BAMARPA-169937 format. One line per field, with one value per residue (C-alpha): residue number from 0; residue in one letter; x, y, z. Coordinates in Angstrom, 1 decimal. Example, Ala and Ser with C-alpha at 12.3 -4.5 7.8 and 13.67 -1.06 7.14 Angstrom:
REM residues 2
num <- c(0; 1);
residu <- c(A; S);
X <- c(12.3; 13.7);
Y <- c(-4.5; -1.1);
Z <- c(7.8; 7.1);
This chain:
REM residues 503
num <- c(0; 1; 2; 3; 4; 5; 6; 7; 8; 9; 10; 11; 12; 13; 14; 15; 16; 17; 18; 19; 20; 21; 22; 23; 24; 25; 26; 27; 28; 29; 30; 31; 32; 33; 34; 35; 36; 37; 38; 39; 40; 41; 42; 43; 44; 45; 46; 47; 48; 49; 50; 51; 52; 53; 54; 55; 56; 57; 58; 59; 60; 61; 62; 63; 64; 65; 66; 67; 68; 69; 70; 71; 72; 73; 74; 75; 76; 77; 78; 79; 80; 81; 82; 83; 84; 85; 86; 87; 88; 89; 90; 91; 92; 93; 94; 95; 96; 97; 98; 99; 100; 101; 102; 103; 104; 105; 106; 107; 108; 109; 110; 111; 112; 113; 114; 115; 116; 117; 118; 119; 120; 121; 122; 123; 124; 125; 126; 127; 128; 129; 130; 131; 132; 133; 134; 135; 136; 137; 138; 139; 140; 141; 142; 143; 144; 145; 146; 147; 148; 149; 150; 151; 152; 153; 154; 155; 156; 157; 158; 159; 160; 161; 162; 163; 164; 165; 166; 167; 168; 169; 170; 171; 172; 173; 174; 175; 176; 177; 178; 179; 180; 181; 182; 183; 184; 185; 186; 187; 188; 189; 190; 191; 192; 193; 194; 195; 196; 197; 198; 199; 200; 201; 202; 203; 204; 205; 206; 207; 208; 209; 210; 211; 212; 213; 214; 215; 216; 217; 218; 219; 220; 221; 222; 223; 224; 225; 226; 227; 228; 229; 230; 231; 232; 233; 234; 235; 236; 237; 238; 239; 240; 241; 242; 243; 244; 245; 246; 247; 248; 249; 250; 251; 252; 253; 254; 255; 256; 257; 258; 259; 260; 261; 262; 263; 264; 265; 266; 267; 268; 269; 270; 271; 272; 273; 274; 275; 276; 277; 278; 279; 280; 281; 282; 283; 284; 285; 286; 287; 288; 289; 290; 291; 292; 293; 294; 295; 296; 297; 298; 299; 300; 301; 302; 303; 304; 305; 306; 307; 308; 309; 310; 311; 312; 313; 314; 315; 316; 317; 318; 319; 320; 321; 322; 323; 324; 325; 326; 327; 328; 329; 330; 331; 332; 333; 334; 335; 336; 337; 338; 339; 340; 341; 342; 343; 344; 345; 346; 347; 348; 349; 350; 351; 352; 353; 354; 355; 356; 357; 358; 359; 360; 361; 362; 363; 364; 365; 366; 367; 368; 369; 370; 371; 372; 373; 374; 375; 376; 377; 378; 379; 380; 381; 382; 383; 384; 385; 386; 387; 388; 389; 390; 391; 392; 393; 394; 395; 396; 397; 398; 399; 400; 401; 402; 403; 404; 405; 406; 407; 408; 409; 410; 411; 412; 413; 414; 415; 416; 417; 418; 419; 420; 421; 422; 423; 424; 425; 426; 427; 428; 429; 430; 431; 432; 433; 434; 435; 436; 437; 438; 439; 440; 441; 442; 443; 444; 445; 446; 447; 448; 449; 450; 451; 452; 453; 454; 455; 456; 457; 458; 459; 460; 461; 462; 463; 464; 465; 466; 467; 468; 469; 470; 471; 472; 473; 474; 475; 476; 477; 478; 479; 480; 481; 482; 483; 484; 485; 486; 487; 488; 489; 490; 491; 492; 493; 494; 495; 496; 497; 498; 499; 500; 501; 502);
residu <- c(M; K; L; G; I; I; D; L; G; S; N; S; A; R; L; V; I; V; N; L; F; S; E; G; Y; F; V; V; E; D; E; L; K; E; S; V; R; L; G; Q; D; M; D; R; D; G; F; L; K; P; Q; R; I; A; E; T; I; K; T; L; K; T; F; K; R; L; C; D; A; S; G; V; R; E; I; I; A; V; A; T; A; A; V; R; R; A; K; N; Q; R; S; F; L; D; E; I; Q; A; T; C; G; I; R; V; E; V; L; S; A; E; A; E; A; T; L; V; Y; R; G; V; I; N; S; M; D; I; P; K; G; I; I; L; E; I; G; G; G; S; T; K; I; V; Y; Y; N; R; R; C; I; L; H; Y; E; T; L; A; F; G; A; V; T; L; T; D; L; F; N; D; E; S; M; T; P; R; E; Q; T; A; K; I; E; E; F; F; T; E; Q; F; K; K; I; E; W; L; S; E; V; E; P; D; T; Q; M; V; G; V; G; G; S; F; R; N; L; Y; K; I; N; K; V; V; R; K; Y; P; L; D; I; V; H; N; Y; S; F; A; V; E; D; F; N; S; V; Y; E; M; V; R; E; L; D; V; E; K; R; K; R; I; R; G; L; S; P; S; R; A; D; I; M; P; A; A; L; A; I; I; K; S; F; T; D; Y; L; H; I; D; S; F; V; T; G; G; C; G; L; R; E; G; L; M; V; N; Y; A; V; P; M; T; V; D; R; P; L; S; D; V; L; S; Y; S; L; N; T; L; I; K; Y; Y; G; C; D; E; K; H; V; E; H; V; V; H; L; A; I; Q; L; F; K; Q; L; R; V; L; H; K; F; P; R; P; F; L; K; V; L; K; I; A; A; C; M; H; D; C; G; N; R; V; R; H; F; N; E; P; R; H; S; R; Y; I; I; L; N; S; A; I; Y; G; A; T; H; R; E; I; V; L; A; A; F; V; A; G; C; H; R; K; E; D; V; L; P; A; D; W; A; K; Y; K; D; V; V; T; E; E; D; L; D; V; V; K; K; L; G; V; L; L; R; I; A; E; A; L; D; R; S; G; G; G; A; V; T; G; V; N; C; D; V; L; G; D; S; V; I; M; K; T; E; L; A; G; D; A; A; L; E; I; S; Q; A; E; A; A; G; T; E; F; K; R; A; F; K; K; N; L; E; I; L);
X <- c(160.1; 159.5; 156.6; 156.2; 153.0; 152.6; 149.0; 149.3; 146.2; 144.6; 146.0; 149.1; 151.3; 151.9; 154.3; 153.6; 156.7; 155.2; 156.9; 155.5; 157.3; 155.4; 153.0; 149.8; 150.8; 152.3; 153.0; 153.4; 157.0; 157.5; 155.6; 155.9; 153.6; 153.8; 151.4; 151.6; 148.4; 148.2; 144.8; 144.6; 143.6; 142.8; 139.1; 140.0; 141.4; 141.7; 145.5; 148.0; 149.9; 153.7; 154.7; 152.5; 154.3; 157.7; 156.5; 155.4; 158.2; 160.7; 158.4; 158.5; 162.4; 162.3; 160.1; 162.1; 165.3; 163.8; 162.3; 166.2; 167.6; 165.0; 165.6; 161.8; 161.9; 158.6; 157.1; 153.1; 152.0; 148.6; 146.9; 143.4; 141.0; 143.6; 145.4; 142.5; 141.0; 144.0; 144.3; 148.1; 148.1; 150.1; 153.0; 152.8; 153.2; 156.1; 157.8; 157.6; 158.6; 161.5; 162.8; 161.8; 161.7; 158.2; 155.3; 152.1; 148.8; 145.9; 142.8; 139.4; 136.6; 135.4; 139.0; 139.4; 136.0; 136.5; 140.1; 138.7; 135.8; 138.4; 140.7; 137.6; 136.0; 139.3; 139.9; 136.4; 133.8; 131.2; 128.7; 126.6; 128.2; 128.0; 131.7; 132.2; 136.0; 136.7; 140.1; 141.2; 139.7; 137.2; 134.4; 133.3; 130.2; 130.3; 127.3; 127.8; 125.9; 126.7; 130.3; 129.2; 129.3; 125.4; 126.3; 129.0; 129.2; 132.3; 131.4; 134.2; 134.7; 136.8; 138.3; 141.0; 138.6; 135.5; 138.0; 138.9; 135.8; 134.0; 136.8; 135.6; 137.2; 133.4; 132.3; 133.2; 134.6; 130.9; 129.1; 131.5; 130.9; 126.9; 127.2; 129.6; 126.6; 124.1; 125.9; 126.7; 123.3; 122.1; 124.8; 123.6; 119.9; 120.9; 121.9; 118.9; 120.2; 120.9; 117.0; 117.5; 120.2; 118.7; 118.3; 120.6; 123.7; 127.0; 128.8; 132.5; 134.4; 138.0; 140.5; 143.0; 140.5; 138.7; 141.9; 142.5; 138.8; 139.6; 143.0; 141.1; 138.5; 140.9; 142.6; 139.2; 137.8; 141.2; 140.6; 143.3; 143.7; 145.9; 143.9; 142.0; 140.8; 137.4; 136.8; 133.3; 132.3; 128.7; 127.8; 126.9; 130.6; 131.4; 129.3; 130.9; 134.3; 132.6; 131.3; 134.7; 136.6; 134.2; 134.5; 138.2; 140.3; 143.3; 145.9; 144.1; 143.1; 146.5; 147.0; 144.2; 145.8; 145.3; 144.6; 147.5; 148.8; 149.2; 145.1; 144.1; 142.8; 140.6; 139.6; 136.2; 135.3; 135.7; 133.8; 131.1; 131.0; 130.7; 127.8; 125.4; 126.2; 125.2; 122.4; 121.1; 121.2; 120.0; 123.1; 123.6; 127.3; 129.7; 133.2; 136.6; 138.4; 142.0; 142.1; 141.6; 142.8; 146.5; 145.5; 143.1; 146.2; 148.3; 145.9; 145.3; 149.1; 149.6; 146.2; 145.3; 142.2; 140.7; 140.3; 137.5; 136.4; 136.9; 138.5; 136.0; 137.3; 139.1; 139.8; 141.4; 143.6; 144.9; 145.6; 147.4; 149.3; 150.6; 151.6; 153.8; 155.1; 156.1; 157.1; 155.4; 155.0; 152.0; 151.2; 151.1; 149.0; 146.5; 146.5; 146.0; 143.4; 141.7; 141.5; 140.3; 137.4; 136.8; 137.0; 134.5; 131.8; 132.0; 132.2; 129.3; 126.9; 129.4; 130.3; 127.5; 129.0; 127.2; 129.2; 130.8; 133.0; 134.2; 136.1; 137.8; 139.2; 140.2; 142.3; 143.8; 144.6; 146.1; 148.4; 149.2; 152.7; 153.6; 155.2; 158.1; 159.2; 159.9; 161.2; 160.5; 160.1; 156.7; 155.8; 151.8; 152.3; 154.2; 151.6; 149.0; 150.9; 151.3; 147.8; 146.9; 149.3; 148.7; 146.8; 144.1; 141.3; 137.7; 137.5; 136.2; 138.3; 136.2; 137.0; 140.9; 141.0; 139.2; 141.7; 144.8; 143.8; 143.0; 146.2; 147.9; 146.4; 147.1; 149.8; 148.2; 145.6; 147.3; 145.1; 146.0; 143.4; 145.6; 145.9; 142.2; 140.9; 143.1; 140.2; 137.1; 135.9; 136.2; 135.3; 133.4; 133.7; 131.6; 134.1; 136.6; 134.7; 135.0; 138.6; 139.4; 137.5; 138.7; 142.1; 141.6; 140.8; 143.3; 145.9; 144.6; 144.7; 148.2; 149.1; 147.6; 149.9; 152.8; 155.5; 154.4; 153.9; 150.0; 150.1; 146.5; 144.3; 141.1; 139.0; 135.5; 134.4; 131.8; 130.2; 129.5; 128.4; 131.3; 133.6; 134.4; 135.9; 138.1; 138.8; 141.8; 142.2; 145.9; 148.3; 151.3; 152.7; 151.2; 152.2; 153.9; 150.8; 148.4; 150.6; 150.8; 146.9; 146.2; 148.3; 145.7; 143.2; 143.4; 142.4; 139.5; 138.1; 138.2; 136.8; 134.0; 133.5; 134.1; 136.8; 139.0; 140.0; 141.9; 142.1);
Y <- c(152.8; 149.0; 147.4; 143.7; 142.2; 138.8; 137.0; 133.7; 131.9; 128.4; 126.9; 129.0; 131.8; 134.9; 137.4; 140.6; 143.4; 146.7; 149.4; 152.8; 155.0; 158.1; 159.6; 157.9; 155.3; 151.8; 149.0; 145.2; 144.4; 141.0; 138.3; 134.9; 132.1; 128.8; 125.9; 125.5; 124.1; 125.1; 124.8; 120.9; 118.4; 121.0; 120.3; 117.1; 119.2; 123.0; 122.8; 123.6; 120.8; 120.4; 119.6; 122.3; 125.0; 123.8; 124.2; 127.6; 128.5; 127.6; 129.5; 132.9; 132.7; 132.5; 135.3; 137.4; 137.0; 137.9; 141.2; 141.9; 141.3; 143.5; 146.4; 146.1; 148.8; 147.4; 144.2; 144.1; 140.6; 139.1; 135.9; 134.7; 132.0; 129.0; 130.9; 132.7; 129.8; 127.6; 126.8; 127.2; 130.6; 132.5; 130.0; 129.7; 133.4; 133.6; 131.1; 133.3; 136.5; 134.8; 132.7; 135.2; 138.3; 139.1; 140.4; 138.5; 140.4; 137.9; 139.4; 139.3; 138.1; 141.8; 142.9; 140.3; 140.8; 144.8; 144.5; 142.3; 144.9; 147.4; 145.4; 145.2; 148.6; 150.3; 148.2; 147.8; 150.2; 148.1; 150.2; 147.2; 144.2; 140.7; 139.5; 136.0; 135.2; 131.5; 130.7; 127.4; 127.8; 130.1; 131.8; 135.5; 136.8; 140.9; 142.5; 146.4; 149.3; 152.7; 152.2; 151.2; 147.7; 146.7; 143.1; 140.4; 137.1; 134.7; 131.1; 128.5; 126.4; 126.8; 125.0; 123.0; 122.1; 121.4; 119.0; 117.4; 117.2; 115.4; 113.0; 109.9; 107.1; 105.3; 108.1; 109.3; 112.9; 113.7; 112.7; 114.5; 117.7; 117.1; 116.7; 119.8; 121.9; 120.4; 121.3; 124.8; 125.6; 125.0; 127.6; 130.2; 129.6; 130.6; 134.0; 136.0; 139.0; 137.0; 137.2; 140.8; 141.0; 142.6; 141.0; 143.3; 142.9; 142.0; 138.8; 139.3; 136.1; 136.5; 134.2; 131.6; 129.2; 132.2; 132.8; 129.1; 129.0; 131.8; 130.2; 126.8; 128.7; 130.8; 127.7; 126.2; 129.2; 130.1; 133.7; 136.5; 138.0; 137.1; 139.6; 137.7; 141.0; 142.0; 138.5; 138.1; 134.3; 133.1; 130.3; 128.4; 128.3; 128.0; 124.8; 123.1; 123.6; 122.4; 119.2; 118.4; 118.7; 116.8; 113.8; 113.5; 112.3; 114.0; 112.7; 113.5; 117.2; 117.9; 117.5; 120.2; 123.1; 126.1; 124.4; 124.6; 121.1; 122.2; 123.1; 120.0; 118.0; 121.1; 122.7; 120.6; 121.8; 125.5; 124.8; 123.2; 126.6; 128.5; 126.3; 126.2; 130.1; 130.8; 128.3; 129.8; 133.5; 132.7; 134.3; 133.9; 135.6; 136.9; 138.6; 137.7; 140.0; 140.0; 142.3; 141.1; 141.3; 141.9; 144.9; 146.3; 146.4; 148.1; 150.9; 151.4; 151.7; 153.8; 155.9; 156.4; 158.3; 154.9; 153.7; 155.8; 156.2; 154.4; 155.9; 158.2; 157.5; 153.8; 154.4; 157.8; 156.8; 153.4; 155.4; 158.2; 155.4; 154.1; 157.5; 158.1; 154.5; 154.9; 158.3; 160.1; 163.9; 164.3; 167.9; 166.5; 163.7; 165.8; 168.5; 165.5; 164.0; 167.6; 168.2; 164.5; 164.9; 168.2; 166.4; 163.8; 165.9; 168.4; 165.3; 163.4; 164.6; 162.7; 159.7; 159.3; 156.9; 157.0; 158.3; 154.9; 155.5; 158.5; 156.3; 154.2; 157.4; 158.5; 155.3; 155.7; 159.3; 159.0; 156.1; 156.9; 157.8; 155.0; 152.8; 155.7; 153.9; 150.8; 152.2; 155.6; 153.7; 151.9; 153.6; 153.4; 149.1; 149.4; 151.4; 149.0; 146.1; 148.1; 148.9; 145.0; 143.8; 146.7; 146.6; 149.2; 149.1; 150.4; 149.2; 146.2; 143.8; 145.1; 148.7; 147.9; 146.2; 149.2; 151.5; 149.4; 149.4; 153.3; 154.3; 151.8; 153.7; 157.2; 158.3; 156.7; 153.8; 150.9; 147.9; 144.7; 142.5; 139.7; 141.4; 142.3; 138.8; 137.5; 139.4; 138.2; 136.9; 140.3; 142.9; 142.8; 144.0; 146.8; 147.9; 148.5; 151.4; 153.1; 152.5; 153.8; 157.1; 157.4; 156.7; 160.1; 162.0; 160.8; 161.6; 165.3; 165.7; 164.5; 166.6; 169.7; 169.6; 168.0; 170.6; 169.6; 173.6; 173.9; 176.3; 175.2; 175.5; 174.4; 174.0; 174.6; 172.3; 173.2; 171.0; 172.4; 170.5; 168.0; 169.7; 170.1; 173.4; 173.4; 176.5; 176.4; 178.7; 179.5; 180.8; 181.1; 179.9; 176.6; 176.4; 172.9; 171.9; 172.7; 171.3; 168.2; 168.0; 168.9; 165.7; 163.7; 164.9; 161.8; 159.5; 161.8; 161.6; 157.9; 157.7; 160.6; 161.1; 164.7; 167.4; 168.6; 172.3; 173.6; 177.3);
Z <- c(122.7; 122.6; 124.7; 125.3; 125.9; 127.2; 127.2; 129.4; 128.3; 129.1; 125.5; 124.8; 125.4; 123.4; 123.4; 121.1; 121.1; 120.2; 118.6; 120.0; 117.4; 117.6; 120.5; 120.5; 117.8; 117.4; 115.6; 116.0; 115.5; 116.5; 118.1; 119.3; 120.2; 122.1; 123.0; 126.9; 127.5; 131.1; 131.5; 130.7; 133.3; 135.6; 136.0; 138.1; 141.0; 140.3; 140.3; 137.4; 136.8; 137.3; 133.4; 132.4; 134.8; 133.6; 130.0; 130.9; 132.9; 129.8; 127.3; 129.4; 130.0; 126.3; 125.9; 128.0; 126.2; 123.2; 124.9; 126.3; 122.7; 120.9; 123.6; 125.2; 127.8; 129.6; 130.0; 130.5; 131.2; 131.7; 132.9; 132.3; 132.8; 134.0; 136.3; 137.6; 138.6; 139.8; 143.4; 143.3; 141.8; 144.3; 144.0; 140.3; 140.1; 142.7; 140.6; 137.6; 139.4; 140.6; 137.7; 134.8; 136.7; 135.3; 137.2; 135.7; 136.7; 136.6; 134.9; 136.8; 134.3; 133.7; 132.9; 130.4; 128.6; 129.0; 127.0; 124.4; 123.5; 123.5; 121.1; 118.8; 119.1; 118.6; 115.2; 113.6; 112.2; 114.0; 116.2; 117.4; 118.0; 119.8; 120.5; 121.0; 122.1; 122.6; 124.7; 125.9; 129.4; 128.9; 126.6; 126.4; 125.1; 125.0; 123.7; 122.9; 121.1; 120.3; 121.5; 124.9; 126.7; 127.4; 128.8; 129.1; 130.3; 130.5; 130.7; 132.5; 129.8; 126.7; 123.7; 126.1; 129.1; 126.8; 125.0; 128.5; 129.4; 126.5; 125.9; 125.7; 123.5; 123.1; 121.2; 117.7; 117.1; 115.7; 118.8; 120.8; 119.5; 119.1; 122.9; 123.2; 121.3; 123.5; 126.6; 125.4; 124.1; 127.8; 129.0; 126.6; 128.1; 131.6; 130.2; 130.1; 128.3; 124.9; 124.2; 124.1; 121.4; 118.4; 115.0; 113.1; 115.6; 114.0; 115.5; 115.9; 116.4; 118.3; 119.4; 117.6; 117.0; 114.5; 113.3; 112.3; 110.9; 108.6; 107.4; 106.4; 104.7; 102.9; 101.1; 100.7; 98.8; 97.4; 98.9; 97.8; 100.7; 103.8; 106.0; 108.9; 110.4; 109.3; 107.4; 106.5; 107.2; 105.9; 108.1; 105.7; 104.8; 108.7; 108.7; 106.0; 107.6; 110.8; 109.0; 107.8; 111.1; 113.2; 111.1; 111.0; 113.9; 115.2; 113.1; 109.7; 111.2; 111.4; 107.8; 107.1; 105.2; 107.4; 110.5; 112.9; 114.1; 117.7; 117.6; 115.8; 119.0; 120.2; 117.1; 117.1; 120.4; 119.6; 116.6; 118.4; 120.6; 117.1; 115.9; 119.1; 119.2; 115.7; 116.0; 119.4; 118.0; 114.5; 112.8; 109.4; 109.2; 111.3; 110.8; 112.6; 114.4; 114.6; 117.4; 121.0; 124.5; 123.8; 121.2; 123.7; 126.0; 123.3; 122.3; 126.0; 126.8; 123.7; 123.7; 127.1; 126.6; 125.0; 128.8; 129.2; 125.7; 122.3; 119.4; 117.6; 114.2; 113.9; 110.2; 110.5; 113.5; 111.4; 108.5; 110.3; 112.1; 108.7; 107.2; 110.3; 109.9; 106.3; 107.0; 104.3; 103.9; 106.3; 105.1; 101.5; 102.2; 104.0; 101.1; 98.5; 100.8; 100.8; 96.9; 96.2; 98.5; 97.0; 93.4; 94.5; 95.5; 92.9; 90.4; 91.4; 88.9; 86.6; 88.5; 91.0; 93.1; 96.9; 99.7; 100.9; 98.1; 99.7; 102.2; 99.4; 97.9; 101.4; 101.9; 98.5; 98.9; 102.2; 101.4; 97.5; 98.5; 100.9; 97.9; 97.8; 100.7; 98.7; 95.5; 93.7; 90.2; 89.9; 93.2; 92.3; 92.3; 95.6; 97.1; 96.0; 97.8; 100.8; 101.0; 100.1; 102.9; 105.9; 109.1; 107.8; 110.7; 110.0; 106.3; 104.5; 102.7; 99.5; 100.1; 100.8; 97.6; 95.5; 97.6; 96.6; 92.9; 93.2; 94.4; 92.1; 88.7; 90.3; 88.0; 84.8; 84.2; 85.0; 86.1; 84.2; 83.8; 85.7; 88.7; 88.9; 88.0; 91.5; 93.5; 91.4; 95.0; 96.7; 94.0; 90.8; 86.8; 87.9; 90.3; 87.8; 86.6; 90.3; 90.2; 87.2; 87.9; 91.3; 90.3; 87.6; 90.6; 92.8; 89.9; 89.6; 93.4; 93.8; 90.8; 92.3; 95.1; 92.8; 94.9; 98.1; 99.0; 98.9; 95.9; 95.0; 97.9; 96.7; 93.2; 91.7; 88.8; 86.4; 84.0; 81.0; 77.6; 77.0; 79.2; 82.9; 83.7; 86.7; 88.2; 90.8; 93.8; 94.3; 97.0; 94.8; 91.4; 90.4; 86.9; 87.5; 89.5; 86.7; 83.9; 85.7; 86.2; 82.6; 81.7; 83.2; 80.2; 78.4; 81.3; 82.7; 79.3; 78.6; 82.4; 82.3; 78.5; 79.0; 78.3; 80.9; 81.1; 84.1; 84.8);
């Protein structure tokens, strides 16, 4: 089944087409965005302007045609700050219904903040955080801990409205952003609970401005991953981007690589909000969230239980989604993961890796076969590519890169120096040892289920002198499995400096 989600914001209108391909699981299949600036010039009288309404209606008709052509069976359309405050809200919604056949629900400030939170908490492994979501007509702040919302606040100012409010041709862009910083700092002072935010709370930035901020910094740093979600941003780096952007006029900003030209005029205001927020709370780093309101709607629809409580294991849900989507043999994957975990735990005396590396091995073991959907030949390299370019939630960028290379060498040691060097800003030279050792463990685990029948149910490893004795627990003929596992003996000795004997 295909679902269309329309988010009618103050700055842009977005359509996301979601494929619910299995019960409780979904992937985004298509999306479309138009900058409609619905909230522009509203501050003067509180009315949505005719030109903006016409642009929005035109965009929604386009969205509806794409939904019809894509076989979308249901459309969920929501509107946020601009429509929520508009004095002509009712006539606007009636016109959309009459001309586009789309019923739009206007979200309350509380409902909007809650959906943004659900988008974050069901896609990130951050148990305690403060979310800053910058929209065109409002700014949301959500403080949560132990997967429960503690406080939220919606400020009636966003990147579009602030740009309009402080648009003074007698001031330079730097002076305008300084005024916005000062203005927003005063707004934060009115929020009493902000003083309760604990120092170890992780800040999560959500919204188009944060996505553009990541793209700009990606170019500046030559960052190798094209993954906005969970990108770690040092405030020092943010300040450098902010200083660059606020010095330029609009036309020069449009030429900044990574910055959408349609956002060039409002970007300084958005960055000024971030600057005042990080200064006010003494934040030295934040992560960008690629999931927000729309993803909150998606997960609530696909997994209704998340309306009451978040996903208990974000990573496992994300991996299960990809396993099903790529059509992997689920029983085989489950068995390989089980054997790989056993090997990791029983050989800890050799590899000495702390528990967090078990997550890397789990990701690699779950996704090791997905490259087969591209081509059987060179499957490990295809698997590596897919891991690096899939939406894996609940893992850091470093964990994703490590898992990709582990999966990429699970048939034989195959980490080319040129490939590894591309990710020098994410991983270290010491991490290469991790990849090679975990790669051998994954190779053995996969070999022990080579026929996919679960013939080897478990292993018991003993380290004796210069050898590792691996005793297999069997539920049938495992001659193929054992011979395939023994073929990894050379790589095992190279990685662990021990001979491998399998019984």
